C-alpha positions as a Python dict, from the first residue, in 0.01 Angstrom:
ca = {
    (1, 'M'): (0, 0, 0),
    (2, 'P'): (128, 347, -83),
    (3, 'K'): (242, 552, 217),
    (4, 'K'): (-6, 823, 318),
    (5, 'L'): (2, 1161, 484),
    (6, 'V'): (-236, 1129, 779),
    (7, 'L'): (-373, 1427, 977),
    (8, 'I'): (-512, 1342, 1322),
    (9, 'T'): (-665, 1569, 1587),
    (10, 'G'): (-646, 1483, 1951),
    (11, 'V'): (-322, 1285, 1937),
    (12, 'T'): (-211, 1309, 2295),
    (13, 'R'): (-414, 1039, 2448),
    (14, 'G'): (-665, 753, 2391),
    (15, 'L'): (-747, 660, 2037),
    (16, 'G'): (-550, 955, 1887),
    (17, 'L'): (-229, 847, 2049),
    (18, 'A'): (-284, 483, 1961),
    (19, 'M'): (-360, 562, 1594),
    (20, 'T'): (-56, 793, 1575),
    (21, 'E'): (172, 510, 1695),
    (22, 'E'): (23, 253, 1465),
    (23, 'F'): (20, 469, 1153),
    (24, 'I'): (385, 549, 1215),
    (25, 'R'): (473, 187, 1281),
    (26, 'L'): (319, 102, 938),
    (27, 'G'): (537, 364, 768),
    (28, 'H'): (290, 648, 717),
    (29, 'T'): (349, 1012, 797),
    (30, 'V'): (146, 1161, 1076),
    (31, 'L'): (65, 1532, 1139),
    (32, 'G'): (-132, 1585, 1465),
    (33, 'C'): (-246, 1825, 1724),
    (34, 'G'): (-356, 1824, 2087),
    (35, 'R'): (-428, 2076, 2363),
    (36, 'R'): (-159, 1948, 2607),
    (37, 'K'): (170, 2119, 2538),
    (38, 'N'): (374, 1877, 2746),
    (39, 'D'): (224, 1571, 2567),
    (40, 'I'): (281, 1734, 2225),
    (41, 'E'): (648, 1797, 2325),
    (42, 'A'): (678, 1426, 2425),
    (43, 'L'): (544, 1312, 2085),
    (44, 'L'): (799, 1538, 1911),
    (45, 'R'): (1076, 1375, 2115),
    (46, 'S'): (950, 1028, 2034),
    (47, 'F'): (886, 1074, 1666),
    (48, 'G'): (1112, 1285, 1445),
    (49, 'K'): (1059, 1429, 1104),
    (50, 'P'): (869, 1396, 874),
    (51, 'H'): (609, 1357, 1155),
    (52, 'D'): (490, 1682, 1313),
    (53, 'F'): (285, 1776, 1610),
    (54, 'Y'): (144, 2109, 1740),
    (55, 'T'): (-38, 2238, 2044),
    (56, 'V'): (-374, 2345, 1893),
    (57, 'D'): (-726, 2374, 2044),
    (58, 'V'): (-958, 2271, 1760),
    (59, 'A'): (-1243, 2472, 1921),
    (60, 'S'): (-1036, 2789, 1829),
    (61, 'A'): (-1102, 2877, 1464),
    (62, 'D'): (-792, 3112, 1473),
    (63, 'E'): (-561, 2836, 1607),
    (64, 'V'): (-681, 2589, 1353),
    (65, 'K'): (-642, 2845, 1074),
    (66, 'S'): (-275, 2917, 1170),
    (67, 'W'): (-201, 2546, 1209),
    (68, 'A'): (-351, 2458, 870),
    (69, 'S'): (-162, 2742, 700),
    (70, 'L'): (162, 2612, 835),
    (71, 'L'): (104, 2244, 757),
    (72, 'L'): (-39, 2296, 413),
    (73, 'S'): (259, 2516, 309),
    (74, 'T'): (510, 2254, 432),
    (75, 'H'): (340, 1920, 372),
    (76, 'G'): (49, 1987, 143),
    (77, 'P'): (-307, 1851, 188),
    (78, 'P'): (-346, 1519, 380),
    (79, 'D'): (-453, 1197, 211),
    (80, 'L'): (-648, 1096, 526),
    (81, 'L'): (-798, 1349, 769),
    (82, 'L'): (-916, 1202, 1107),
    (83, 'N'): (-1132, 1436, 1315),
    (84, 'N'): (-1077, 1242, 1629),
    (85, 'A'): (-1046, 1510, 1910),
    (86, 'G'): (-1348, 1505, 2145),
    (87, 'I'): (-1455, 1550, 2507),
    (88, 'I'): (-1753, 1425, 2710),
    (89, 'N'): (-1961, 1586, 2984),
    (90, 'N'): (-1954, 1469, 3340),
    (91, 'N'): (-2234, 1226, 3403),
    (92, 'A'): (-2537, 1418, 3500),
    (93, 'P'): (-2903, 1481, 3393),
    (94, 'L'): (-2921, 1753, 3125),
    (95, 'W'): (-3073, 2016, 3356),
    (96, 'E'): (-2781, 1982, 3598),
    (97, 'I'): (-2524, 2042, 3329),
    (98, 'S'): (-2399, 2410, 3323),
    (99, 'A'): (-2419, 2618, 3003),
    (100, 'Q'): (-2042, 2644, 3007),
    (101, 'E'): (-1993, 2265, 3013),
    (102, 'F'): (-2254, 2207, 2743),
    (103, 'S'): (-2087, 2470, 2522),
    (104, 'A'): (-1743, 2311, 2578),
    (105, 'V'): (-1867, 1977, 2443),
    (106, 'I'): (-2030, 2136, 2138),
    (107, 'D'): (-1729, 2367, 2078),
    (108, 'V'): (-1477, 2079, 2061),
    (109, 'N'): (-1689, 1797, 1920),
    (110, 'V'): (-1885, 1984, 1655),
    (111, 'K'): (-1730, 2328, 1594),
    (112, 'G'): (-1382, 2180, 1621),
    (113, 'V'): (-1460, 1935, 1336),
    (114, 'A'): (-1602, 2222, 1127),
    (115, 'N'): (-1290, 2431, 1197),
    (116, 'V'): (-1057, 2157, 1070),
    (117, 'I'): (-1274, 2084, 764),
    (118, 'R'): (-1291, 2457, 681),
    (119, 'H'): (-920, 2508, 678),
    (120, 'F'): (-786, 2184, 530),
    (121, 'V'): (-1052, 2048, 298),
    (122, 'P'): (-1041, 2322, 36),
    (123, 'Q'): (-685, 2213, -68),
    (124, 'M'): (-799, 1847, -66),
    (125, 'I'): (-1076, 1955, -302),
    (126, 'E'): (-830, 2142, -515),
    (127, 'R'): (-627, 1821, -548),
    (128, 'R'): (-948, 1622, -593),
    (129, 'K'): (-830, 1350, -359),
    (130, 'G'): (-860, 1260, 4),
    (131, 'T'): (-1068, 1092, 276),
    (132, 'I'): (-1219, 1271, 571),
    (133, 'I'): (-1323, 1051, 865),
    (134, 'N'): (-1524, 1224, 1143),
    (135, 'F'): (-1530, 1023, 1466),
    (136, 'S'): (-1878, 968, 1592),
    (137, 'S'): (-1995, 719, 1856),
    (138, 'G'): (-2255, 460, 1935),
    (139, 'W'): (-2415, 754, 2105),
    (140, 'G'): (-2433, 938, 1773),
    (141, 'R'): (-2676, 672, 1660),
    (142, 'S'): (-2849, 588, 1985),
    (143, 'T'): (-2878, 770, 2325),
    (144, 'D'): (-2835, 713, 2697),
    (145, 'A'): (-2903, 899, 3020),
    (146, 'E'): (-2658, 1152, 3163),
    (147, 'V'): (-2467, 1204, 2843),
    (148, 'A'): (-2710, 1433, 2660),
    (149, 'P'): (-2455, 1693, 2547),
    (150, 'Y'): (-2225, 1428, 2415),
    (151, 'C'): (-2510, 1242, 2240),
    (152, 'A'): (-2619, 1580, 2077),
    (153, 'S'): (-2266, 1642, 1955),
    (154, 'K'): (-2224, 1302, 1797),
    (155, 'W'): (-2571, 1307, 1635),
    (156, 'A'): (-2459, 1639, 1491),
    (157, 'I'): (-2148, 1488, 1351),
    (158, 'E'): (-2355, 1220, 1179),
    (159, 'G'): (-2569, 1484, 1006),
    (160, 'L'): (-2269, 1712, 934),
    (161, 'T'): (-2084, 1432, 770),
    (162, 'L'): (-2371, 1313, 552),
    (163, 'A'): (-2429, 1673, 429),
    (164, 'L'): (-2056, 1712, 363),
    (165, 'S'): (-2051, 1399, 166),
    (166, 'Q'): (-2315, 1542, -71),
    (167, 'E'): (-2102, 1861, -117),
    (168, 'L'): (-1774, 1693, -203),
    (169, 'P'): (-1657, 1648, -558),
    (170, 'K'): (-1574, 1318, -710),
    (171, 'G'): (-1245, 1176, -565),
    (172, 'L'): (-1309, 1262, -205),
    (173, 'A'): (-1507, 1094, 66),
    (174, 'A'): (-1661, 1197, 397),
    (175, 'I'): (-1733, 916, 647),
    (176, 'S'): (-1865, 912, 999),
    (177, 'L'): (-1707, 641, 1215),
    (178, 'N'): (-1834, 470, 1522),
    (179, 'P'): (-1509, 331, 1669),
    (180, 'G'): (-1684, 100, 1911),
    (181, 'I'): (-1640, 65, 2289),
    (182, 'I'): (-1277, 103, 2391),
    (183, 'D'): (-1111, 139, 2737),
    (184, 'T'): (-1024, 504, 2729),
    (185, 'A'): (-1027, 779, 2991),
    (186, 'M'): (-1352, 904, 2830),
    (187, 'L'): (-1517, 571, 2866),
    (188, 'R'): (-1400, 536, 3230),
    (189, 'S'): (-1568, 873, 3303),
    (190, 'C'): (-1897, 707, 3214),
    (191, 'F'): (-1847, 336, 3291),
    (192, 'G'): (-1602, 353, 3587),
    (193, 'D'): (-1385, 47, 3647),
    (194, 'S'): (-1602, -169, 3421),
    (195, 'A'): (-1439, 3, 3122),
    (196, 'K'): (-1144, -220, 3185),
    (197, 'S'): (-1337, -513, 3036),
    (198, 'Y'): (-1319, -350, 2691),
    (199, 'I'): (-1030, -347, 2433),
    (200, 'S'): (-737, -113, 2493),
    (201, 'P'): (-668, 178, 2249),
    (202, 'S'): (-344, 12, 2126),
    (203, 'E'): (-529, -324, 2056),
    (204, 'W'): (-808, -127, 1888),
    (205, 'A'): (-558, 71, 1664),
    (206, 'K'): (-395, -246, 1536),
    (207, 'K'): (-732, -362, 1409),
    (208, 'A'): (-868, -18, 1311),
    (209, 'V'): (-587, 147, 1130),
    (210, 'P'): (-565, -95, 834),
    (211, 'L'): (-941, -53, 784),
    (212, 'L'): (-910, 329, 803),
    (213, 'L'): (-637, 319, 528),
    (214, 'K'): (-879, 122, 302),
    (215, 'F'): (-1154, 390, 296),
    (216, 'G'): (-1183, 586, -21),
    (217, 'P'): (-1412, 767, -264),
    (218, 'G'): (-1643, 465, -292),
    (219, 'D'): (-1715, 500, 76),
    (220, 'N'): (-1841, 856, 53),
    (221, 'G'): (-2135, 912, 291),
    (222, 'K'): (-2087, 584, 469),
    (223, 'Q'): (-2188, 554, 838),
    (224, 'A'): (-1907, 313, 926),
    (225, 'G'): (-1797, 118, 1236),
    (226, 'I'): (-1498, -92, 1343),
    (227, 'P'): (-1618, -456, 1390),
}
């Protein structure tokens, strides 16, 4: 398989970190961002050029614009764009969740995806090539109590991705992905210690990354999952 330029948001932990390590292990080039400066610096020490990592908050349109301008000028548009960065609300009924916490979930999980698309996809369109995978959730296709903001954000991602797939020209694809249930810090915030019974991020990445690399124009509009 030809080596690809892969852009991943939220690379400092969980699925983002596991995917970064697996894509690099398979010989692909990874460009990524995360909000934690110390963790980004650790990635830069672990993986040299041509991989590159920056401290960026995807919820900030200005930060994403600057990051995109830098990467596009030095690397060109990605072959595979993975909108992975996300947060979840603390378990609580909707009426007990503050406006600030609700907005934070929407800002990262929905606006963050739109910010990345806005600043990277035009050059992918110009090249008429590339795959955009927006990370959704089982809770983007179903619901549960005490995670209403998160459910709302992931249902939004499903709609956003389907609409985007209708806007893209031939040669590109937009796909929403339910990664499944994985033992991450996010899952532990909901499930507690029972999260340990699920697959680890590194185990998941070994299975998922080869599948992610296979997605292409024929999958445009697909609501996919990792079996």
